[in-house]
All heavy atoms as an XYZ file, in Angstrom:
885
protein
N    -261.544   -164.491     54.950
C    -260.989   -165.690     54.382
C    -259.738   -165.381     53.549
O    -258.729   -166.033     53.709
C    -262.065   -166.366     53.529
C    -261.646   -167.696     53.046
S    -261.559   -168.816     54.419
C    -262.281   -170.223     53.732
N    -259.849   -164.372     52.679
C    -258.707   -164.025     51.825
C    -257.559   -163.496     52.671
O    -256.408   -163.860     52.463
C    -259.128   -162.992     50.764
C    -257.926   -162.455     50.021
C    -260.114   -163.613     49.795
N    -257.884   -162.664     53.648
C    -256.826   -162.100     54.474
C    -256.078   -163.179     55.234
O    -254.857   -163.150     55.361
C    -257.415   -161.073     55.432
C    -256.358   -160.388     56.257
C    -256.959   -159.345     57.154
N    -255.957   -158.865     58.052
C    -255.592   -157.610     58.167
N    -256.187   -156.706     57.456
N    -254.669   -157.253     59.009
N    -256.800   -164.165     55.749
C    -256.153   -165.231     56.514
C    -255.262   -166.109     55.645
O    -254.179   -166.504     56.050
C    -257.204   -166.107     57.189
C    -257.840   -165.482     58.383
C    -258.802   -166.455     59.022
C    -259.435   -165.856     60.251
N    -260.358   -166.785     60.899
N    -255.726   -166.426     54.448
C    -255.005   -167.388     53.628
C    -253.997   -166.763     52.671
O    -253.031   -167.411     52.294
C    -255.988   -168.226     52.825
C    -256.789   -169.127     53.720
C    -257.553   -170.116     52.938
N    -258.293   -170.985     53.842
C    -259.022   -171.979     53.438
N    -259.123   -172.241     52.162
N    -259.654   -172.718     54.304
N    -254.205   -165.528     52.258
C    -253.339   -164.931     51.241
C    -252.348   -163.934     51.825
O    -251.201   -163.877     51.391
C    -254.192   -164.258     50.143
C    -253.324   -163.549     49.141
C    -255.059   -165.291     49.449
N    -252.771   -163.165     52.811
C    -251.909   -162.095     53.332
C    -250.615   -162.624     53.939
O    -249.550   -162.052     53.714
C    -252.664   -161.257     54.360
N    -250.676   -163.699     54.687
C    -249.471   -164.253     55.317
C    -248.418   -164.700     54.308
O    -247.272   -164.251     54.358
N    -248.801   -165.595     53.381
C    -247.809   -166.012     52.372
C    -247.326   -164.861     51.481
O    -246.159   -164.818     51.111
C    -248.564   -167.048     51.536
C    -249.611   -167.568     52.449
C    -250.000   -166.411     53.314
N    -248.215   -163.917     51.167
C    -247.813   -162.769     50.354
C    -246.797   -161.909     51.100
O    -245.817   -161.453     50.515
C    -249.042   -161.951     49.964
C    -248.832   -160.852     48.947
C    -248.365   -161.427     47.622
C    -250.130   -160.087     48.741
N    -247.012   -161.719     52.394
C    -246.073   -160.957     53.208
C    -244.722   -161.651     53.255
O    -243.678   -161.005     53.121
C    -246.627   -160.776     54.619
C    -245.752   -159.917     55.504
C    -246.339   -159.786     56.875
C    -245.675   -160.784     57.750
N    -245.979   -160.749     59.135
N    -244.734   -162.965     53.409
C    -243.475   -163.718     53.437
C    -242.750   -163.638     52.097
O    -241.527   -163.518     52.059
C    -243.746   -165.171     53.816
C    -244.155   -165.333     55.262
S    -244.714   -166.983     55.798
C    -243.867   -168.110     54.777
N    -243.508   -163.681     51.003
C    -242.912   -163.583     49.675
C    -242.263   -162.214     49.464
O    -241.130   -162.115     48.984
C    -243.980   -163.828     48.607
C    -243.526   -163.806     47.163
C    -242.584   -164.964     46.895
C    -244.724   -163.883     46.242
N    -242.968   -161.145     49.843
C    -242.389   -159.804     49.717
C    -241.188   -159.638     50.634
O    -240.192   -159.020     50.259
C    -243.425   -158.726     50.020
C    -244.319   -158.405     48.871
C    -245.694   -158.384     49.041
C    -243.813   -158.115     47.621
C    -246.536   -158.083     47.983
C    -244.643   -157.812     46.562
C    -246.011   -157.798     46.748
N    -241.268   -160.157     51.857
C    -240.146   -160.048     52.793
C    -238.916   -160.753     52.234
O    -237.799   -160.247     52.341
C    -240.528   -160.629     54.143
N    -239.125   -161.908     51.624
C    -238.001   -162.617     51.009
C    -237.428   -161.818     49.842
O    -236.217   -161.751     49.665
C    -238.450   -163.991     50.525
C    -237.380   -164.730     49.782
N    -236.289   -165.281     50.421
C    -237.223   -164.986     48.466
C    -235.510   -165.849     49.532
N    -236.050   -165.686     48.331
N    -238.303   -161.187     49.067
C    -237.854   -160.399     47.925
C    -237.127   -159.128     48.315
O    -236.333   -158.601     47.541
N    -237.374   -158.629     49.507
C    -236.710   -157.403     49.952
C    -235.322   -157.659     50.525
O    -234.554   -156.723     50.701
C    -237.572   -156.686     51.000
C    -238.814   -156.008     50.450
C    -239.676   -155.486     51.601
C    -238.458   -154.882     49.518
N    -235.021   -158.902     50.827
C    -233.684   -159.215     51.348
C    -232.673   -159.023     50.238
O    -232.856   -159.487     49.127
C    -233.623   -160.655     51.856
C    -234.440   -160.883     53.085
C    -234.341   -162.325     53.506
C    -235.239   -162.581     54.694
N    -235.255   -164.001     55.051
N    -231.609   -158.340     50.554
C    -230.576   -158.130     49.538
C    -229.551   -159.239     49.647
O    -228.709   -159.253     50.521
C    -229.922   -156.761     49.715
O    -229.277   -156.699     50.948
N    -229.648   -160.171     48.746
C    -228.711   -161.279     48.673
C    -227.945   -161.111     47.372
O    -228.418   -161.474     46.312
C    -229.459   -162.610     48.706
C    -228.516   -163.772     48.811
O    -227.311   -163.605     48.889
N    -229.083   -164.966     48.812
N    -226.791   -160.545     47.442
C    -226.057   -160.160     46.235
C    -225.300   -161.308     45.595
O    -224.760   -161.153     44.525
C    -225.112   -159.020     46.564
C    -225.855   -157.823     47.070
C    -224.949   -156.655     47.247
C    -225.732   -155.567     47.922
N    -225.694   -154.322     47.407
N    -225.247   -162.454     46.240
C    -224.445   -163.539     45.712
C    -225.008   -164.131     44.433
O    -224.473   -163.971     43.365
C    -224.327   -164.658     46.752
C    -223.417   -164.344     47.878
C    -223.186   -165.608     48.662
C    -223.489   -165.359     50.112
N    -223.463   -166.556     50.894
N    -226.095   -164.864     44.556
C    -226.498   -165.667     43.414
C    -227.964   -165.518     43.017
O    -228.321   -165.881     41.909
C    -226.214   -167.137     43.694
C    -226.831   -167.603     44.996
O    -227.410   -166.780     45.711
O    -226.717   -168.805     45.291
N    -228.803   -164.996     43.872
C    -230.219   -164.981     43.523
C    -230.693   -163.570     43.187
O    -230.155   -162.581     43.664
C    -231.053   -165.551     44.669
O    -230.959   -164.701     45.773
N    -231.697   -163.513     42.370
C    -232.312   -162.254     41.984
C    -233.523   -162.025     42.877
O    -234.400   -162.881     42.972
C    -232.747   -162.313     40.514
C    -233.386   -161.069     39.930
C    -232.369   -159.928     39.928
C    -233.840   -161.343     38.514
N    -233.588   -160.912     43.534
C    -234.690   -160.630     44.442
C    -235.974   -160.390     43.667
O    -235.956   -159.940     42.529
C    -234.356   -159.409     45.301
N    -237.092   -160.703     44.307
C    -238.406   -160.515     43.695
C    -238.623   -159.059     43.320
O    -239.132   -158.754     42.253
C    -239.492   -160.982     44.667
C    -240.928   -160.705     44.272
C    -241.297   -161.561     43.072
C    -241.860   -160.976     45.422
N    -238.234   -158.170     44.184
C    -238.397   -156.742     43.928
C    -237.027   -156.095     43.848
O    -236.745   -155.105     44.500
C    -239.272   -156.075     45.018
C    -240.717   -156.453     44.838
C    -238.810   -156.442     46.404
N    -236.172   -156.641     43.027
C    -234.786   -156.182     42.964
C    -234.678   -154.743     42.491
O    -233.781   -154.025     42.900
C    -233.973   -157.101     42.057
O    -234.491   -157.080     40.754
N    -235.598   -154.292     41.648
C    -235.524   -152.908     41.187
C    -235.741   -151.945     42.354
O    -235.118   -150.904     42.431
C    -236.542   -152.648     40.088
S    -238.233   -153.002     40.576
N    -236.584   -152.312     43.294
C    -236.818   -151.454     44.456
C    -235.651   -151.519     45.421
O    -235.278   -150.518     46.019
C    -238.104   -151.857     45.164
N    -235.066   -152.700     45.576
C    -233.983   -152.831     46.539
C    -232.699   -152.190     46.043
O    -231.870   -151.789     46.832
C    -233.729   -154.308     46.889
O    -233.464   -155.022     45.690
C    -234.906   -154.914     47.603
N    -232.515   -152.090     44.733
C    -231.313   -151.455     44.210
C    -231.393   -149.935     44.305
O    -230.427   -149.269     44.611
C    -231.099   -151.847     42.749
C    -230.643   -153.258     42.552
C    -230.496   -153.558     41.081
C    -230.193   -155.014     40.852
N    -230.182   -155.361     39.437
N    -232.564   -149.387     44.021
C    -232.708   -147.940     43.939
C    -233.051   -147.287     45.270
O    -232.879   -146.101     45.433
C    -233.777   -147.577     42.914
C    -233.396   -148.035     41.524
O    -232.222   -148.113     41.202
N    -234.381   -148.350     40.719
N    -233.557   -148.019     46.214
C    -233.978   -147.449     47.492
C    -233.189   -148.073     48.635
O    -232.582   -149.125     48.495
C    -235.470   -147.693     47.716
C    -236.328   -147.091     46.645
C    -236.369   -145.584     46.769
N    -237.052   -145.035     45.622
C    -236.816   -143.870     45.107
N    -235.909   -143.099     45.626
N    -237.468   -143.436     44.073
N    -233.227   -147.424     49.755
C    -232.495   -147.909     50.919
C    -233.374   -148.799     51.776
O    -233.861   -148.391     52.819
C    -231.986   -146.723     51.752
C    -230.934   -145.943     51.027
O    -230.162   -146.503     50.267
N    -230.895   -144.649     51.237
N    -233.593   -150.026     51.322
C    -234.302   -150.997     52.126
C    -233.269   -151.783     52.902
O    -232.359   -152.371     52.338
C    -235.118   -151.960     51.243
C    -236.366   -151.351     50.706
C    -236.467   -151.006     49.370
C    -237.444   -151.116     51.526
C    -237.618   -150.443     48.871
C    -238.599   -150.558     51.035
C    -238.694   -150.223     49.712
N    -233.432   -151.778     54.202
C    -232.480   -152.528     55.015
C    -232.792   -154.017     54.900
O    -233.798   -154.421     54.335
C    -232.586   -152.073     56.472
O    -233.863   -152.370     56.976
N    -231.927   -154.825     55.458
C    -232.103   -156.266     55.359
C    -233.413   -156.723     55.975
O    -234.036   -157.644     55.489
C    -230.935   -156.962     56.050
C    -230.210   -157.890     55.158
C    -229.081   -158.550     55.891
C    -228.430   -159.528     54.955
N    -227.353   -160.238     55.527
N    -233.838   -156.080     57.034
C    -235.054   -156.486     57.717
C    -236.241   -155.603     57.385
O    -237.103   -155.431     58.214
N    -236.295   -155.044     56.206
C    -237.394   -154.153     55.835
C    -238.710   -154.918     55.798
O    -238.782   -156.054     55.345
C    -237.129   -153.519     54.480
N    -239.749   -154.282     56.277
C    -241.077   -154.884     56.273
C    -241.716   -154.670     54.902
O    -241.510   -153.632     54.281
C    -241.932   -154.237     57.366
C    -243.159   -155.005     57.667
N    -244.307   -154.878     56.920
C    -243.425   -155.921     58.623
C    -245.232   -155.683     57.416
N    -244.715   -156.325     58.448
N    -242.490   -155.625     54.428
C    -243.141   -155.466     53.121
C    -244.034   -154.235     53.019
O    -244.204   -153.689     51.930
C    -243.960   -156.750     52.975
C    -243.258   -157.739     53.824
C    -242.682   -156.960     54.964
N    -244.582   -153.782     54.137
C    -245.410   -152.579     54.095
C    -244.594   -151.375     53.636
O    -245.106   -150.456     53.004
C    -246.057   -152.322     55.449
C    -246.919   -151.106     55.461
C    -246.687   -149.957     56.143
C    -248.143   -150.896     54.734
N    -247.685   -149.047     55.899
C    -248.593   -149.603     55.031
C    -248.896   -151.670     53.864
C    -249.758   -149.068     54.494
C    -250.058   -151.134     53.332
C    -250.469   -149.852     53.645
N    -243.292   -151.379     53.917
C    -242.416   -150.285     53.483
C    -242.363   -150.199     51.964
O    -242.240   -149.101     51.405
C    -241.006   -150.484     54.045
N    -242.480   -151.325     51.291
C    -242.508   -151.333     49.826
C    -243.754   -150.606     49.308
O    -243.678   -149.807     48.381
C    -242.479   -152.770     49.302
C    -242.521   -152.936     47.794
C    -241.245   -152.384     47.163
C    -242.704   -154.394     47.431
N    -244.898   -150.863     49.939
C    -246.127   -150.182     49.534
C    -246.060   -148.688     49.830
O    -246.531   -147.864     49.046
C    -247.341   -150.809     50.218
C    -247.697   -152.149     49.659
C    -247.335   -153.301     50.322
C    -248.383   -152.252     48.463
C    -247.656   -154.540     49.805
C    -248.705   -153.490     47.936
C    -248.341   -154.638     48.607
N    -245.470   -148.325     50.964
C    -245.322   -146.901     51.285
C    -244.389   -146.207     50.300
O    -244.621   -145.056     49.919
C    -244.803   -146.724     52.709
C    -245.782   -147.063     53.818
C    -245.117   -146.875     55.175
C    -247.038   -146.233     53.721
N    -243.356   -146.905     49.889
C    -242.430   -146.339     48.900
C    -243.129   -146.147     47.559
O    -242.945   -145.130     46.893
C    -241.211   -147.249     48.748
C    -240.099   -146.647     47.944
C    -239.463   -145.439     48.604
O    -239.458   -145.342     49.835
O    -238.959   -144.568     47.852
N    -243.958   -147.097     47.156
C    -244.739   -146.975     45.927
C    -245.678   -145.767     46.026
O    -245.801   -144.978     45.090
C    -245.551   -148.251     45.681
C    -246.486   -148.160     44.511
C    -246.001   -148.281     43.224
C    -247.841   -147.952     44.701
C    -246.859   -148.194     42.138
C    -248.704   -147.861     43.627
C    -248.210   -147.977     42.339
N    -246.325   -145.603     47.175
C    -247.231   -144.479     47.423
C    -246.485   -143.147     47.290
O    -246.980   -142.206     46.698
C    -247.832   -144.631     48.820
C    -248.879   -143.624     49.199
C    -250.181   -143.747     48.744
C    -248.585   -142.561     50.050
C    -251.158   -142.836     49.107
C    -249.552   -141.655     50.421
C    -250.839   -141.794     49.941
O    -251.797   -140.888     50.301
N    -245.272   -143.124     47.821
C    -244.459   -141.913     47.772
C    -243.982   -141.611     46.343
O    -244.076   -140.479     45.873
C    -243.260   -142.093     48.705
C    -242.349   -140.918     48.811
C    -241.246   -141.244     49.808
C    -240.060   -140.362     49.629
N    -238.939   -140.749     50.495
N    -243.484   -142.626     45.650
C    -242.965   -142.444     44.293
C    -244.061   -142.015     43.322
O    -243.840   -141.174     42.448
C    -242.295   -143.746     43.793
C    -241.001   -143.996     44.556
C    -242.014   -143.692     42.304
C    -240.392   -145.361     44.285
N    -245.241   -142.580     43.477
C    -246.349   -142.294     42.564
C    -247.161   -141.068     42.987
O    -248.226   -140.822     42.429
C    -247.278   -143.512     42.469
C    -246.620   -144.725     41.885
C    -246.185   -144.502     40.451
O    -246.869   -143.855     39.674
N    -245.022   -145.032     40.106
N    -246.667   -140.320     43.961
C    -247.326   -139.105     44.436
C    -248.755   -139.395     44.892
O    -249.706   -138.730     44.497
C    -247.318   -138.015     43.364
C    -245.955   -137.750     42.804
N    -244.969   -137.126     43.539
C    -245.399   -138.068     41.609
C    -243.870   -137.049     42.812
N    -244.096   -137.611     41.637
N    -248.875   -140.408     45.732
C    -250.177   -140.837     46.230
C    -250.879   -139.781     47.045
O    -252.101   -139.644     46.982
N    -250.121   -139.003     47.795
C    -250.739   -137.969     48.626
C    -251.397   -136.901     47.764
O    -252.520   -136.483     48.041
C    -249.700   -137.352     49.555
C    -250.307   -136.403     50.547
C    -249.316   -135.963     51.591
C    -250.028   -135.044     52.558
N    -249.243   -134.770     53.734
N    -250.733   -136.473     46.710
C    -251.334   -135.460     45.840
C    -252.540   -136.029     45.090
O    -253.504   -135.319     44.827
C    -250.306   -134.898     44.859
O    -249.851   -135.907     43.997
N    -252.496   -137.332     44.764
C    -253.647   -137.965     44.111
C    -254.856   -137.991     45.032
O    -255.970   -137.678     44.618
C    -253.285   -139.394     43.676
C    -254.466   -140.211     43.253
C    -255.110   -139.953     42.056
C    -254.936   -141.245     44.050
C    -256.204   -140.707     41.657
C    -256.023   -141.995     43.665
C    -256.661   -141.726     42.467
N    -254.634   -138.344     46.307
C    -255.760   -138.456     47.230
C    -256.230   -137.107     47.763
O    -257.303   -137.028     48.354
C    -255.407   -139.372     48.416
O    -254.226   -138.885     49.050
C    -255.190   -140.795     47.942
N    -255.452   -136.053     47.559
C    -255.878   -134.717     47.988
C    -256.630   -133.960     46.900
O    -257.086   -132.844     47.133
C    -254.669   -133.907     48.448
C    -254.104   -134.397     49.768
C    -252.862   -133.642     50.195
O    -252.286   -132.896     49.367
O    -252.466   -133.803     51.358
N    -256.768   -134.543     45.720
C    -257.510   -133.889     44.648
C    -258.986   -133.786     45.033
O    -259.547   -134.712     45.607
C    -257.399   -134.683     43.342
C    -256.042   -134.701     42.754
C    -255.981   -135.574     41.500
O    -256.921   -136.263     41.170
N    -254.849   -135.522     40.825
N    -259.625   -132.668     44.718
C    -261.050   -132.503     45.060
C    -261.940   -133.580     44.438
O    -262.888   -134.032     45.073
C    -261.398   -131.125     44.499
C    -260.105   -130.416     44.375
C    -259.069   -131.452     44.139
N    -261.612   -134.017     43.210
C    -262.423   -135.046     42.562
C    -262.398   -136.344     43.367
O    -263.416   -137.000     43.545
C    -261.925   -135.357     41.142
C    -261.894   -134.193     40.216
C    -260.521   -133.553     40.159
O    -259.857   -133.382     41.164
N    -260.096   -133.184     38.966
N    -261.217   -136.698     43.846
C    -261.076   -137.933     44.607
C    -261.828   -137.826     45.930
O    -262.540   -138.749     46.322
C    -259.597   -138.235     44.864
C    -259.388   -139.414     45.794
C    -259.467   -140.706     45.308
C    -259.142   -139.222     47.141
C    -259.292   -141.792     46.154
C    -258.968   -140.300     47.991
C    -259.046   -141.575     47.493
O    -258.885   -142.646     48.340
N    -261.664   -136.703     46.616
C    -262.297   -136.540     47.922
C    -263.818   -136.540     47.813
O    -264.505   -137.159     48.631
C    -261.796   -135.264     48.588
C    -260.343   -135.387     48.992
C    -259.803   -134.117     49.621
O    -260.459   -133.091     49.651
N    -258.584   -134.193     50.138
N    -264.376   -135.862     46.799
C    -265.823   -135.892     46.602
C    -266.308   -137.285     46.243
O    -267.344   -137.741     46.718
C    -266.228   -134.905     45.505
C    -266.251   -133.438     45.906
C    -266.455   -132.569     44.675
C    -267.333   -133.184     46.926
N    -265.544   -137.941     45.401
C    -265.908   -139.283     44.997
C    -265.945   -140.232     46.194
O    -266.868   -141.032     46.335
C    -264.905   -139.794     43.962
O    -265.139   -141.121     43.646
N    -264.969   -140.136     47.089
C    -264.922   -140.998     48.262
C    -265.982   -140.630     49.296
O    -266.566   -141.492     49.927
C    -263.531   -140.937     48.907
C    -262.436   -141.532     48.059
C    -262.675   -142.992     47.759
O    -262.923   -143.789     48.648
N    -262.597   -143.355     46.494
N    -266.234   -139.339     49.460
C    -267.183   -138.896     50.478
C    -268.624   -139.258     50.142
O    -269.391   -139.671     51.000
C    -267.088   -137.381     50.664
O    -265.825   -137.036     51.158
N    -268.983   -139.090     48.879
C    -270.378   -139.267     48.502
C    -270.621   -140.484     47.606
O    -271.742   -140.713     47.174
C    -270.885   -138.004     47.792
C    -270.847   -136.803     48.670
C    -269.907   -135.810     48.453
C    -271.727   -136.661     49.726
C    -269.850   -134.692     49.259
C    -271.686   -135.545     50.548
C    -270.746   -134.565     50.317
N    -269.593   -141.233     47.324
C    -269.751   -142.405     46.479
C    -270.086   -142.051     45.043
O    -270.742   -142.816     44.350
N    -269.629   -140.884     44.598
C    -269.911   -140.429     43.243
C    -268.760   -140.782     42.319
O    -267.616   -140.905     42.738
C    -270.102   -138.910     43.225
C    -271.220   -138.367     44.103
C    -271.166   -136.852     44.113
C    -272.558   -138.851     43.604
N    -269.077   -140.892     41.076
C    -268.038   -141.111     40.061
C    -267.945   -139.833     39.243
O    -268.668   -139.647     38.268
C    -268.399   -142.300     39.187
C    -267.266   -142.706     38.325
C    -267.493   -144.081     37.762
N    -266.427   -144.340     36.821
C    -266.583   -144.959     35.693
N    -267.750   -145.436     35.357
N    -265.567   -145.143     34.899
N    -267.057   -138.951     39.640
C    -266.947   -137.637     39.025
C    -266.003   -137.654     37.835
O    -266.224   -136.967     36.851
C    -266.487   -136.600     40.068
C    -267.553   -136.493     41.149
C    -266.215   -135.260     39.443
C    -267.215   -135.598     42.275
N    -264.976   -138.441     37.913
C    -263.982   -138.459     36.845
C    -264.576   -139.080     35.585
O    -265.313   -140.061     35.649
C    -262.762   -139.260     37.274
C    -262.085   -138.669     38.482
C    -260.999   -139.590     39.010
O    -260.947   -140.759     38.669
N    -260.146   -139.050     39.856
N    -264.240   -138.515     34.459
C    -264.736   -139.051     33.184
C    -264.059   -140.360     32.825
O    -264.638   -141.219     32.201
C    -264.526   -138.039     32.069
C    -265.410   -136.836     32.214
C    -265.170   -135.877     31.084
N    -265.959   -134.686     31.315
C    -266.845   -134.234     30.455
N    -267.043   -134.842     29.325
N    -267.534   -133.166     30.739
N    -262.819   -140.492     33.198
C    -262.097   -141.715     32.874
C    -262.264   -142.733     34.000
O    -262.498   -142.374     35.138
C    -260.626   -141.423     32.648
C    -259.936   -140.832     33.867
C    -258.567   -140.301     33.533
O    -258.267   -140.088     32.386
N    -257.755   -140.089     34.533
N    -262.143   -143.978     33.670
C    -262.282   -145.015     34.687
C    -261.012   -145.069     35.535
O    -259.934   -144.693     35.099
C    -262.542   -146.365     34.035
O    -261.455   -146.710     33.219
N    -261.167   -145.571     36.725
C    -260.035   -145.678     37.641
C    -259.231   -146.916     37.268
O    -259.775   -148.001     37.125
C    -260.533   -145.763     39.094
C    -261.241   -144.474     39.461
C    -259.397   -146.057     40.042
C    -261.859   -144.483     40.823
N    -257.923   -146.733     37.120
C    -257.075   -147.868     36.768
C    -256.547   -148.550     38.030
O    -256.801   -148.111     39.145
C    -255.941   -147.431     35.830
C    -255.048   -146.392     36.440
O    -254.912   -146.312     37.657
N    -254.416   -145.583     35.609
N    -255.818   -149.618     37.854
C    -255.344   -150.405     38.994
C    -254.351   -149.633     39.862
O    -254.331   -149.806     41.083
C    -254.738   -151.720     38.518
O    -253.682   -151.475     37.630
N    -253.532   -148.782     39.257
C    -252.580   -147.989     40.031
C    -253.313   -147.027     40.956
O    -252.986   -146.910     42.134
C    -251.650   -147.212     39.102
C    -250.624   -146.366     39.857
C    -249.720   -145.632     38.923
C    -250.281   -144.260     38.701
N    -249.395   -143.367     37.978
N    -254.336   -146.359     40.439
C    -255.113   -145.442     41.257
C    -255.865   -146.181     42.355
O    -255.992   -145.684     43.474
C    -256.085   -144.651     40.390
C    -255.399   -143.681     39.453
C    -256.354   -143.090     38.436
O    -257.377   -143.684     38.100
N    -256.022   -141.910     37.936
N    -256.327   -147.365     42.051
C    -257.017   -148.174     43.050
C    -256.067   -148.577     44.176
O    -256.426   -148.525     45.357
C    -257.605   -149.404     42.379
O    -258.248   -150.212     43.307
N    -254.843   -148.967     43.828
C    -253.852   -149.323     44.839
C    -253.466   -148.111     45.682
O    -253.359   -148.204     46.905
C    -252.614   -149.938     44.188
C    -251.501   -150.377     45.123
C    -251.996   -151.418     46.122
C    -250.326   -150.924     44.333
N    -253.271   -146.963     45.048
C    -252.962   -145.737     45.798
C    -254.085   -145.404     46.767
O    -253.849   -145.002     47.901
C    -252.724   -144.570     44.842
C    -251.437   -144.614     44.023
C    -251.415   -143.476     43.014
C    -250.220   -144.555     44.921
N    -255.315   -145.578     46.328
C    -256.468   -145.314     47.175
C    -256.500   -146.260     48.372
O    -256.764   -145.840     49.504
C    -257.749   -145.449     46.348
O    -258.875   -145.295     47.151
N    -256.211   -147.533     48.139
C    -256.193   -148.512     49.231
C    -255.098   -148.205     50.239
O    -255.326   -148.281     51.454
C    -256.008   -149.911     48.674
S    -257.432   -150.537     47.792
N    -253.915   -147.871     49.759
C    -252.813   -147.534     50.662
C    -253.177   -146.307     51.494
O    -252.931   -146.265     52.697
C    -251.508   -147.303     49.871
C    -251.045   -148.607     49.216
C    -250.401   -146.759     50.776
C    -249.908   -148.436     48.240
N    -253.798   -145.327     50.863
C    -254.221   -144.119     51.583
C    -255.244   -144.454     52.673
O    -255.155   -143.947     53.794
C    -254.796   -143.107     50.599
C    -255.327   -141.876     51.244
N    -254.505   -140.887     51.761
C    -256.597   -141.466     51.480
C    -255.246   -139.938     52.282
N    -256.525   -140.263     52.130
N    -256.203   -145.304     52.351
C    -257.228   -145.683     53.332
C    -256.614   -146.413     54.521
O    -256.991   -146.174     55.673
C    -258.293   -146.560     52.677
C    -259.209   -145.800     51.759
C    -260.193   -146.737     51.093
C    -261.008   -146.016     50.049
N    -261.907   -146.923     49.320
N    -255.671   -147.289     54.252
C    -255.019   -148.020     55.342
C    -254.215   -147.058     56.206
O    -254.270   -147.129     57.437
C    -254.119   -149.153     54.785
C    -253.232   -149.737     55.869
C    -254.973   -150.233     54.152
N    -253.479   -146.155     55.579
C    -252.708   -145.175     56.352
C    -253.616   -144.322     57.224
O    -253.332   -144.106     58.397
C    -251.911   -144.264     55.419
C    -250.716   -144.945     54.780
C    -249.927   -143.992     53.947
N    -249.386   -142.937     54.805
C    -248.913   -141.789     54.364
N    -248.892   -141.537     53.079
N    -248.434   -140.900     55.190
N    -254.706   -143.836     56.653
C    -255.619   -142.982     57.409
C    -256.303   -143.712     58.557
O    -256.519   -143.137     59.619
C    -256.689   -142.386     56.493
C    -256.232   -141.113     55.823
O    -255.093   -140.685     56.058
O    -257.038   -140.531     55.060
N    -256.636   -144.956     58.351
C    -257.364   -145.686     59.384
C    -256.462   -146.294     60.450
O    -256.892   -146.501     61.574
C    -258.234   -146.779     58.758
O    -257.440   -147.753     58.143
N    -255.204   -146.576     60.139
C    -254.338   -147.270     61.086
C    -253.338   -146.372     61.804
O    -252.950   -146.676     62.932
C    -253.575   -148.388     60.370
C    -254.417   -149.570     60.036
N    -255.470   -149.507     59.165
C    -254.357   -150.854     60.454
C    -256.030   -150.696     59.055
N    -255.370   -151.534     59.813
N    -252.882   -145.307     61.176
C    -251.838   -144.489     61.798
C    -252.285   -143.741     63.057
O    -251.484   -143.603     63.977
C    -251.236   -143.532     60.769
C    -250.299   -144.266     59.829
C    -249.598   -143.370     58.841
O    -249.832   -142.149     58.855
O    -248.814   -143.901     58.040
N    -253.527   -143.248     63.147
C    -253.907   -142.582     64.401
C    -253.830   -143.494     65.624
O    -253.645   -143.026     66.735
C    -255.347   -142.138     64.155
C    -255.497   -142.070     62.692
C    -254.581   -143.119     62.153
N    -253.967   -144.787     65.409
C    -253.942   -145.746     66.510
C    -252.586   -146.407     66.691
O    -252.458   -147.354     67.462
C    -255.013   -146.814     66.282
C    -256.391   -146.224     66.156
C    -257.038   -146.230     64.941
C    -257.015   -145.630     67.246
C    -258.302   -145.674     64.803
C    -258.272   -145.067     67.122
C    -258.906   -145.098     65.902
O    -260.144   -144.547     65.770
N    -251.582   -145.934     65.937
C    -250.207   -146.452     66.038
C    -250.163   -147.962     65.814
O    -249.507   -148.699     66.544
C    -249.595   -146.125     67.400
C    -249.668   -144.678     67.795
C    -248.614   -143.878     67.112
C    -248.558   -142.502     67.740
N    -248.628   -141.431     66.832
N    -250.852   -148.436     64.781
C    -250.873   -149.857     64.469
C    -249.533   -150.297     63.898
O    -248.803   -149.517     63.315
C    -251.971   -150.171     63.448
C    -253.365   -149.827     63.907
C    -253.800   -150.832     64.975
N    -255.036   -150.417     65.603
C    -256.204   -150.989     65.401
N    -256.303   -151.990     64.565
N    -257.267   -150.565     66.030
N    -249.254   -151.554     64.043
C    -247.982   -152.100     63.559
C    -248.019   -152.258     62.036
O    -249.078   -152.218     61.417
C    -247.717   -153.456     64.200
O    -248.652   -154.407     63.721
N    -246.854   -152.463     61.455
C    -246.773   -152.693     60.017
C    -247.482   -153.988     59.631
O    -248.034   -154.085     58.539
C    -245.317   -152.715     59.556
C    -244.724   -151.343     59.505
O    -245.427   -150.344     59.438
N    -243.408   -151.273     59.545
N    -247.467   -154.975     60.509
C    -248.180   -156.220     60.226
C    -249.683   -155.965     60.113
O    -250.344   -156.514     59.235
C    -247.919   -157.256     61.313
C    -246.547   -157.884     61.198
O    -246.010   -157.937     60.067
O    -246.016   -158.324     62.234
N    -250.225   -155.150     60.988
C    -251.652   -154.829     60.929
C    -251.982   -154.040     59.690
O    -253.042   -154.233     59.080
C    -252.070   -154.056     62.183
N    -251.088   -153.140     59.284
C    -251.328   -152.355     58.085
C    -251.257   -153.224     56.842
O    -252.043   -153.042     55.921
C    -250.294   -151.220     57.966
C    -250.461   -150.165     59.025
C    -249.344   -149.162     58.926
C    -249.352   -148.218     60.095
N    -248.210   -147.318     60.075
N    -250.349   -154.183     56.825
C    -250.233   -155.053     55.663
C    -251.455   -155.946     55.571
O    -251.990   -156.203     54.536
C    -248.964   -155.908     55.751
C    -248.698   -156.710     54.505
C    -248.125   -156.104     53.397
C    -249.040   -158.037     54.430
C    -247.884   -156.820     52.248
C    -248.799   -158.766     53.265
C    -248.219   -158.169     52.181
């Protein structure tokens, strides 16, 4: 239900924010579009991949604590998981589950 009703409009909102319109409007994600090379037709999934790359998501998900926690459903870390770590974990799961099958960016989003 959430995927059907929220994912489409959210994707359109991010896609609109990634367009570089230098005339009069401020882009939704203007900080990302100024500092990174997002082309005019960049897919919103590219924004999430860029966040994963900037925040060193691969090194976070390769930590032994994370891998044990995911494999056995254990909570090994003493500190609670924050929203950034949760988002990195979700992006990693989508990449791992969709890339072997060469899924499109729309399917990943």
